[in-house]
C-alpha positions as CSV (number, residue, x, y, z in Angstrom):
1,M,62.8,-35.1,-20.1
2,K,59.3,-35.0,-22.4
3,I,58.2,-37.6,-19.9
4,G,58.6,-35.1,-16.9
5,V,57.4,-31.9,-18.5
6,L,54.0,-33.6,-19.3
7,P,52.7,-33.7,-15.8
8,V,53.7,-30.1,-15.4
9,I,52.0,-29.0,-18.5
10,V,48.5,-31.1,-17.4
11,F,48.7,-29.7,-14.0
12,F,49.2,-25.9,-15.3
13,V,46.4,-26.1,-17.4
14,L,44.0,-27.8,-14.8
15,S,45.0,-25.0,-12.5
16,V,44.2,-21.9,-14.8
17,F,40.7,-24.0,-15.7
18,L,40.1,-24.0,-11.9
19,M,40.7,-20.7,-11.3
20,A,38.6,-19.6,-14.0
21,V,35.6,-21.7,-12.9
22,S,36.0,-20.3,-9.5
23,C,36.2,-16.6,-10.9
24,S,33.1,-17.5,-13.1
25,K,31.3,-18.5,-9.9
26,S,32.1,-15.3,-8.3
27,D,31.0,-13.1,-11.1
28,D,27.9,-14.6,-11.3
29,G,27.0,-14.5,-7.6
30,A,27.1,-18.0,-6.9
31,A,30.2,-18.3,-4.6
32,S,31.4,-14.9,-3.2
33,R,32.4,-11.5,-4.3
34,D,35.0,-9.5,-2.2
35,G,34.8,-12.0,0.4
36,K,31.0,-11.6,0.6
37,T,28.9,-14.5,0.3
38,A,26.3,-14.2,-2.1
39,V,22.6,-14.8,-1.0
40,T,19.2,-14.2,-2.8
41,I,16.4,-12.8,-0.8
42,T,12.9,-13.6,-1.7
43,Y,10.5,-10.6,-1.2
44,F,7.0,-10.8,-1.5
45,T,4.9,-7.9,-2.2
46,S,1.8,-6.5,-4.1
47,Q,1.4,-4.6,-7.2
48,G,0.6,-1.3,-5.8
49,S,3.6,-1.4,-3.3
50,M,6.2,-2.3,-5.9
51,H,7.9,1.2,-6.8
52,E,11.4,1.9,-9.1
53,Y,12.9,2.8,-5.9
54,N,12.7,-0.9,-4.8
55,N,14.9,-1.9,-8.0
56,K,17.2,1.0,-7.4
57,M,17.8,-0.2,-3.8
58,A,18.3,-3.8,-4.7
59,R,20.8,-2.8,-7.4
60,R,22.7,-1.2,-4.7
61,L,22.8,-3.6,-2.5
62,K,23.8,-6.1,-5.1
63,E,26.6,-3.8,-5.6
64,N,27.8,-3.6,-2.2
65,E,27.0,-6.5,-0.4
66,N,26.5,-9.5,-2.7
67,I,22.5,-9.7,-1.9
68,E,20.3,-10.3,-4.7
69,V,16.6,-9.4,-4.1
70,E,14.2,-11.1,-6.0
71,F,10.7,-9.5,-5.9
72,Q,7.7,-11.6,-6.1
73,V,4.8,-9.3,-7.1
74,V,1.2,-10.6,-6.9
75,P,-2.2,-8.5,-8.0
76,D,-3.5,-6.5,-4.9
77,D,-6.7,-8.2,-4.4
78,Q,-4.9,-11.6,-4.7
79,Y,-2.3,-10.7,-2.0
80,Y,-3.8,-12.0,1.6
81,T,-4.8,-15.5,-0.1
82,L,-1.4,-15.8,-2.0
83,A,0.5,-14.9,1.5
84,K,-1.5,-17.0,3.6
85,T,-0.9,-19.8,1.1
86,K,2.9,-19.2,0.7
87,L,2.9,-19.3,4.7
88,A,1.2,-22.6,4.8
89,T,3.8,-24.2,2.2
90,N,7.2,-25.0,1.6
91,E,7.5,-21.9,-0.5
92,V,7.7,-19.4,2.2
93,P,9.4,-16.0,1.3
94,D,12.3,-14.5,3.2
95,I,10.5,-11.1,3.7
96,I,6.7,-10.1,3.2
97,E,5.7,-6.6,2.9
98,Y,2.2,-6.1,4.5
99,N,0.4,-3.6,6.7
100,T,1.3,-3.3,10.3
101,P,0.0,-3.8,13.0
102,S,-3.4,-3.9,11.3
103,N,-2.8,-6.9,9.5
104,N,-0.9,-8.9,12.1
105,I,-3.6,-11.1,12.7
106,E,-4.1,-12.0,9.2
107,L,-0.4,-13.2,9.1
108,N,-0.8,-14.9,12.7
109,V,2.4,-13.3,13.3
110,Q,3.2,-14.9,16.9
111,E,3.1,-18.2,15.1
112,N,4.9,-17.4,11.7
113,C,6.9,-14.5,12.0
114,I,10.1,-13.4,13.9
115,P,10.0,-10.3,16.4
116,L,12.2,-7.8,15.7
117,D,12.1,-5.6,18.9
118,N,15.8,-6.4,19.5
119,E,17.3,-5.9,16.1
120,E,20.0,-3.0,15.4
121,W,17.6,-0.7,13.4
122,F,15.2,-0.4,16.4
123,P,16.4,2.4,18.4
124,R,16.6,4.6,15.4
125,L,12.6,4.4,15.0
126,V,11.1,7.7,14.7
127,N,7.2,6.1,15.9
128,P,7.8,2.4,17.3
129,E,4.7,2.6,19.3
130,L,2.4,2.7,16.0
131,L,4.2,-0.6,15.4
132,R,3.6,-2.7,18.6
133,D,1.1,-5.9,18.1
134,P,-2.2,-5.0,20.1
135,R,-1.9,-8.7,21.9
136,D,1.5,-9.1,22.7
137,G,3.2,-5.6,22.6
138,K,6.2,-6.7,20.0
139,V,6.9,-5.3,17.0
140,Y,7.2,-8.2,14.1
141,A,7.9,-5.6,11.0
142,M,10.3,-3.2,9.9
143,P,8.4,-0.1,8.6
144,L,8.6,1.9,5.5
145,T,7.6,4.8,6.7
146,S,6.8,6.5,10.2
147,S,3.0,7.1,9.1
148,S,1.2,6.8,6.0
149,T,-2.1,6.9,4.2
150,F,-3.6,10.3,4.1
151,L,-6.9,9.9,2.3
152,A,-7.7,12.7,0.0
153,W,-9.0,13.6,-3.5
154,Y,-5.5,14.1,-5.5
155,F,-6.0,16.1,-8.5
156,N,-4.3,17.5,-11.8
157,K,-4.3,21.1,-10.8
158,T,-2.2,22.1,-13.9
159,K,-5.3,20.4,-16.0
160,L,-8.0,22.2,-13.8
161,E,-6.3,25.5,-14.3
162,E,-6.2,25.2,-18.1
163,M,-9.9,24.6,-17.9
164,E,-10.4,27.8,-16.0
165,I,-11.9,25.5,-12.7
166,S,-11.2,26.7,-9.5
167,T,-8.6,24.3,-7.7
168,G,-9.8,25.8,-4.1
169,Q,-11.2,23.1,-1.4
170,P,-14.8,22.9,-2.0
171,R,-16.8,24.2,0.6
172,S,-19.4,21.3,1.0
173,Y,-20.1,17.8,-0.7
174,A,-22.5,19.5,-2.7
175,D,-19.9,21.9,-3.7
176,F,-17.6,19.2,-4.8
177,L,-20.2,17.6,-7.1
178,A,-20.9,20.8,-8.9
179,R,-17.1,21.1,-9.4
180,C,-17.7,17.6,-11.1
181,E,-20.1,18.8,-13.1
182,E,-18.1,21.6,-14.1
183,I,-15.3,19.6,-15.2
184,K,-17.6,17.0,-17.2
185,Q,-19.3,20.0,-19.1
186,K,-16.2,21.8,-19.7
187,G,-14.4,18.4,-20.7
188,N,-16.7,17.6,-23.5
189,G,-16.9,14.1,-22.6
190,E,-13.2,13.5,-23.1
191,V,-12.1,14.5,-19.5
192,A,-13.5,12.2,-16.5
193,P,-13.9,14.0,-13.0
194,I,-13.1,11.1,-11.4
195,V,-11.0,8.0,-12.0
196,M,-12.1,4.6,-11.2
197,A,-9.3,1.7,-11.2
198,A,-11.8,-1.1,-10.8
199,A,-9.7,-3.6,-12.4
200,D,-7.4,-3.4,-9.1
201,S,-10.8,-3.7,-6.5
202,W,-9.1,-2.6,-3.7
203,T,-8.8,0.8,-4.7
204,V,-12.9,1.2,-5.1
205,Q,-12.9,0.4,-1.5
206,I,-11.8,3.9,-0.7
207,Y,-14.6,5.8,-1.4
208,P,-16.6,3.4,1.3
209,V,-14.1,3.5,3.6
210,V,-14.0,7.4,3.7
211,G,-17.7,7.8,3.6
212,E,-18.6,5.5,6.6
213,M,-16.0,6.9,8.6
214,M,-17.2,10.3,7.7
215,V,-20.9,9.1,8.6
216,M,-19.4,7.8,12.0
217,Y,-17.5,10.7,13.3
218,P,-16.9,11.4,15.8
219,N,-18.3,8.1,17.3
220,E,-16.5,5.8,14.7
221,R,-14.7,3.7,17.3
222,E,-18.0,3.1,19.4
223,I,-19.8,2.2,16.3
224,C,-17.2,-0.1,15.1
225,A,-17.1,-2.0,18.6
226,K,-20.9,-2.4,18.3
227,L,-20.3,-3.9,14.8
228,E,-17.7,-6.0,16.3
229,R,-20.2,-7.6,18.8
230,N,-23.2,-7.7,16.4
231,E,-25.3,-4.9,18.5
232,L,-25.4,-3.3,15.1
233,Q,-25.6,-4.7,11.7
234,W,-24.2,-3.2,8.4
235,N,-27.3,-3.4,6.5
236,R,-29.6,-1.9,9.3
237,I,-27.4,1.3,9.3
238,P,-29.2,3.8,7.2
239,E,-26.3,6.3,6.6
240,F,-23.9,3.2,5.3
241,L,-26.9,2.5,2.7
242,K,-26.6,6.3,1.7
243,V,-22.6,5.9,1.4
244,M,-23.2,3.2,-1.1
245,E,-25.9,4.9,-3.1
246,D,-23.8,8.2,-3.1
247,M,-21.1,6.2,-4.7
248,A,-23.1,4.7,-7.4
249,A,-24.2,8.1,-8.2
250,L,-20.8,9.2,-9.2
251,K,-21.2,6.6,-12.1
252,D,-24.8,7.4,-13.0
253,L,-24.1,11.2,-13.1
254,G,-21.4,10.5,-15.8
255,Y,-18.5,11.6,-13.2
256,L,-16.2,8.2,-13.8
257,N,-14.1,7.2,-16.5
258,K,-16.3,5.1,-18.7
259,D,-13.3,2.4,-19.0
260,F,-13.6,1.9,-15.2
261,L,-13.9,-1.8,-15.4
262,S,-10.6,-2.4,-17.2
263,T,-8.7,0.6,-15.5
264,T,-5.6,-0.5,-13.3
265,F,-4.2,1.5,-10.4
266,D,-1.1,2.2,-12.7
267,M,-3.3,3.2,-15.5
268,S,-5.4,5.6,-13.4
269,K,-2.2,7.4,-12.4
270,E,-1.6,7.8,-16.2
271,K,-4.7,9.2,-17.0
272,V,-4.8,11.6,-14.4
273,A,-1.1,12.8,-15.4
274,R,-2.4,13.0,-19.1
275,G,-5.6,15.0,-18.2
276,E,-7.8,12.3,-19.5
277,A,-9.1,12.2,-15.9
278,I,-8.7,15.0,-13.1
279,M,-8.8,13.4,-9.7
280,A,-8.6,10.2,-7.8
281,L,-9.5,9.3,-4.0
282,Q,-6.1,8.0,-3.0
283,T,-3.4,8.1,-0.7
284,E,-0.4,10.3,-0.5
285,S,1.7,7.8,-3.0
286,F,-0.7,8.7,-5.8
287,P,0.4,12.2,-6.3
288,Q,4.1,11.3,-5.4
289,D,4.3,8.7,-8.2
290,I,2.8,11.1,-10.8
291,A,5.1,13.8,-9.9
292,A,8.2,11.5,-9.9
293,K,7.5,10.6,-13.5
294,F,5.8,13.9,-14.8
295,P,7.5,16.7,-13.1
296,D,5.8,19.3,-15.2
297,I,2.6,18.1,-13.8
298,E,1.3,20.1,-10.5
299,M,-0.9,18.0,-8.1
300,G,-3.3,19.3,-5.7
301,S,-5.4,18.0,-3.0
302,W,-9.1,18.5,-1.7
303,I,-10.4,17.0,1.6
304,C,-13.1,14.7,0.9
305,N,-15.8,16.4,2.6
306,Y,-18.4,13.9,2.5
307,Q,-21.3,15.1,4.8
308,D,-19.4,18.3,5.0
309,K,-17.0,17.5,7.3
310,M,-13.7,18.6,7.0
311,I,-12.0,15.6,8.6
312,L,-8.7,14.0,7.0
313,P,-8.9,10.1,7.0
314,I,-5.5,8.7,7.8
315,G,-4.0,5.1,8.6
316,A,-3.3,3.7,12.2
317,Y,-0.6,1.4,10.3
318,V,2.2,1.5,7.8
319,R,3.7,-0.9,5.3
320,G,6.4,-3.1,7.0
321,L,8.5,-6.0,6.0
322,F,8.0,-9.0,8.1
323,V,10.5,-11.8,8.5
324,P,8.7,-15.4,8.3
325,K,10.4,-18.0,10.8
326,K,10.2,-20.7,7.8
327,G,12.0,-18.7,5.3
328,K,15.0,-20.1,3.7
329,H,17.2,-17.5,5.3
330,P,15.8,-16.0,8.3
331,D,19.3,-14.9,9.6
332,E,20.0,-13.3,6.2
333,A,16.7,-11.6,5.9
334,R,17.4,-9.9,9.3
335,R,20.7,-8.7,8.0
336,F,19.0,-7.4,5.0
337,L,16.5,-5.5,6.9
338,N,19.4,-3.9,9.0
339,L,21.2,-2.9,5.7
340,W,18.0,-1.9,4.0
341,S,17.4,0.4,7.0
342,Q,20.5,2.6,6.6
343,P,20.5,6.4,5.2
344,E,22.4,5.1,2.2
345,Y,19.4,3.0,1.0
346,Q,16.6,4.8,2.8
347,N,17.6,8.2,0.9
348,I,17.2,6.3,-2.4
349,H,13.6,5.3,-1.0
350,F,12.8,9.1,-0.4
351,Q,14.6,10.8,-3.2
352,D,12.1,8.9,-5.5
353,L,9.2,9.5,-3.3
354,P,9.4,12.0,-0.5
355,G,7.5,11.5,2.7
356,L,8.0,10.4,6.2
357,P,10.5,8.4,7.0
358,P,10.7,5.7,9.7
359,F,14.5,6.3,11.2
360,K,15.5,9.5,13.0
361,D,18.6,9.8,10.5
362,G,16.4,9.5,7.3
363,D,16.0,12.2,4.8
364,G,12.2,12.3,3.7
365,G,13.1,14.6,0.5
366,E,10.9,17.2,-0.7
367,M,7.2,16.3,0.1
368,L,4.6,17.4,-2.3
369,D,2.9,20.7,-1.2
370,C,-0.4,19.0,-1.7
371,V,0.5,16.4,0.8
372,R,2.4,18.4,3.2
373,R,-0.3,21.0,3.2
374,L,-2.9,18.1,4.2
375,V,-0.6,16.8,7.0
376,D,0.4,20.3,8.5
377,T,-3.4,21.6,8.6
378,Y,-5.6,19.1,9.8
379,V,-3.2,16.4,11.8
380,P,-2.3,19.1,14.4
381,A,-5.9,20.5,14.3
382,N,-7.1,17.4,15.4
383,Q,-9.1,17.2,12.6
384,Y,-8.5,13.9,11.5
385,S,-9.7,10.3,12.4
386,V,-8.3,6.7,11.6
387,N,-10.0,5.0,8.6
388,M,-12.5,2.5,8.8
389,N,-10.9,-0.5,8.0
390,D,-8.3,0.1,10.8
391,I,-10.8,0.5,13.6
392,L,-12.2,-2.6,12.5
393,S,-9.6,-4.9,11.3
394,T,-11.1,-8.6,12.7
395,P,-12.6,-9.1,9.2
396,S,-9.9,-7.6,7.5
397,P,-9.3,-11.3,5.4
398,I,-12.8,-10.8,4.0
399,Y,-12.7,-7.3,3.0
400,P,-11.4,-8.2,-0.5
401,Q,-14.8,-10.0,-0.9
402,V,-16.8,-6.7,-0.2
403,W,-14.4,-5.1,-2.8
404,L,-15.8,-7.1,-5.3
405,M,-19.4,-6.1,-4.2
406,Y,-18.6,-2.6,-4.9
407,V,-17.2,-3.4,-8.5
408,D,-20.2,-5.4,-9.2
409,M,-22.6,-2.5,-7.8
410,L,-20.8,0.0,-9.9
411,S,-21.3,-2.4,-13.1
412,G,-25.0,-2.7,-12.4
413,G,-24.7,-6.1,-11.0
414,L,-25.8,-5.2,-7.5
415,T,-28.0,-2.5,-6.0
416,P,-26.7,-0.7,-3.2
417,R,-29.3,-2.5,-0.8
418,E,-28.4,-5.9,-2.1
419,L,-24.7,-5.1,-1.6
420,M,-25.4,-4.4,2.1
421,D,-27.4,-7.4,2.7
422,Q,-25.0,-9.8,0.8
423,W,-22.0,-8.1,2.9
424,Q,-23.6,-8.7,6.2
425,G,-24.2,-12.2,5.4
426,V,-20.4,-12.7,4.5
427,Y,-19.7,-10.7,7.7
428,E,-21.8,-12.7,10.1
429,D,-20.6,-16.2,8.6
430,Y,-17.0,-15.2,9.2
431,M,-17.5,-13.7,12.5
432,K,-19.1,-16.9,13.5
433,E,-16.3,-19.0,12.3
434,L,-14.0,-16.9,14.7
435,G,-16.3,-17.4,17.4
436,M,-16.6,-13.8,17.9
437,P,-19.1,-13.0,21.0
438,G,-22.5,-12.0,19.9
439,F,-22.4,-14.0,16.7
């Protein structure tokens, strides 16, 4: 009888052990949970585009669908190089976040990414025409907003009012500079009129991008077309040189934070929120991020009326999520996008960072007055223009090189003239490599 019981006991113990192992695998996501097979989606993005709502959405997705999102976050000024490197290796992420359609060429989407026109979420889009690739008309990314990039001076209105300085729109660029001088004087060297985050060089490009657009308006598309055909050269346009000189003057006049070379984009938001600096020339995410973290701070906005033109620079693109063909989980990545597009997840995004949702069933939340006022005032009145980078997108892969030149100029390493000459040389070499007509 004892001999008969032993096999039963062994079988029982073994069964319990196997059940425990199975449960353990299910609990840590290696097998399945509630009948949903676990999968890890790698999501490649840049530092400036990573927000807390991403993590909140990912946690909800893990709870609901047993899908783990692994965010791969890299510095903005290294983003293009690293994205291109990943696409050329065996380390291709499942999702790549980038601008669309303006940067489709950089990603070589026809070869590298899956068209998404036939996905379940596509009919729900608010603004699908904005997304179409200029070459084949297909859509290669799911947008994060319906429109974006409203470039303006976003400032700490609460701090300005405490300093008894006008928060009204400067009437001219000279009036803007006078306002900077007033901030400098009343701040006694402790408050910078403008925060510059040169440690993230992409932020420094915004002043030239806006200034050059203002200079060209209303002929910006014609002038950019001539630059692309080499009928005009960057260093032979006196107004472009003046933009560089005026940006350098902001530093020479003492209007920038003294630690601009070591200040990151995230640090710049903290400085404005704490009143160590008053404003930044940035996109709408800047004041929205501050408001989310510092709800007691009221933010304001001014048009950057360079050359006294009351024009709002906007983007002809949005941030989008691409699905690389060579990712490890292309089918799961497409399923991920469909889930990510649903109101349950989208509302997490826009509760944290209110804005313009990409889907018709989305709730954009309470948009900040300083952003809403710009959009409502200048867009319906047709007082806006697409920013320089979006009109002339062919050299996008080499724009990070000129960003570093801007930083070098502000730190005294280049004169405005030397910068323009160097940039023209880099630009010509690149366009020749592409075989562009006229070069």
